N, C-alpha and C positions, 0 to 999 in steps of 0.2 A: 854436774854434768852426768849424762847417761851415755854409755858407749856400747855399741853392738859390733862385734867382729864376726861377720857372716862369711862362712866358707862355702864356696860354690865350685862345682866340678862340671866342666863342659865336655860333652861327648864329641868325638871326632866328626868333622863335617858340619858342626853347628856353630863354629866360632864367629863367623860373620854375623849371623843372626843374633847371637848372644851379645856381641859388641854393640850392635844397634839398640838392643833391648836395655842393656845396662847404661848406655849413654843417655837414653830417654829417662831412665829412673834416676840417674845422677843429676841431670839437669832439673828435673821436677823436684827432687829432694832438696837441692841447694836453694831453690826458690821458696821453700817452706820457712816461715818465720822462726821456727824453733830448731832448725837444722844448722849446726855449726860447721860440720865437715861431712863430706861424703867422698872418701877416697877409694879408688879401685886399683888394686895391685895384682900382679900376676907372678906366680911362682917361677923362679929360675930353674929349679930342679924338675918341675912338672908344669909345663905351659898350659895344661888344661885346668889347672887349679888357680882360683882367684880368691882374694880376700877383699871384702868390702868393709871398710872402716867407717862406721856411721857414728857421728857425735851429735847429740841433741842437748838442748839446755836442761831437759829433765825427762822423766819417764812419760809425762803427759805429752810432750812434743814427739816422743818416739811412738806413742800410741796414736797420735794424730797422723803420723806418717803412714800408718797401716790403714788409714781410711781414704787415702788419695788414689786417684785414677792411675798414676804412674806405678805406684806400688802394686795395685791390683793387676795391672798388665804384666808386671814382672812375675808376680806370684802365679798367674794363670798360664803364662807362656813358658816359664822356666822348666817345668817338669819334662817337656818334650825336648829340651836342649841339654838336659843334665845326664851325666854318666852315673851319678849317684846323688842321693839326697843332700841338700844343703843343710848346714847347721850353724847355729850362732852361739857365741860366747858373750856374756854380758859383763860389763865393767862399770865401775864408778869412776868418773873422771877426777883426777887429783889436780893436775896442772896442764891445761890445754889452752894454748894461745888462741884468741879469737877476737874478731872485730864485732861479733854479735853478742858476746857475753857481757 
């Protein structure tokens, strides 16, 4: 398994637009054959900070994700909504329950 933990920071006044954008990305991602999970969580301490927990069968599936229209829409629209640059941490899955694996 390949896991990306993407940290996203949304500027004030952009929350509704971000929520629509991330929902479209989440829905599209979950429809990909190699996507196992795509969870979006929000910080309790800082409600403008989100973590996107993306789990793919392998790095090829994660690379495929970056070719999709929903990913490109997110990548193109997110800078206008962000209070600072997003970043990602990469992990190797050790034990992740899934019905796709």
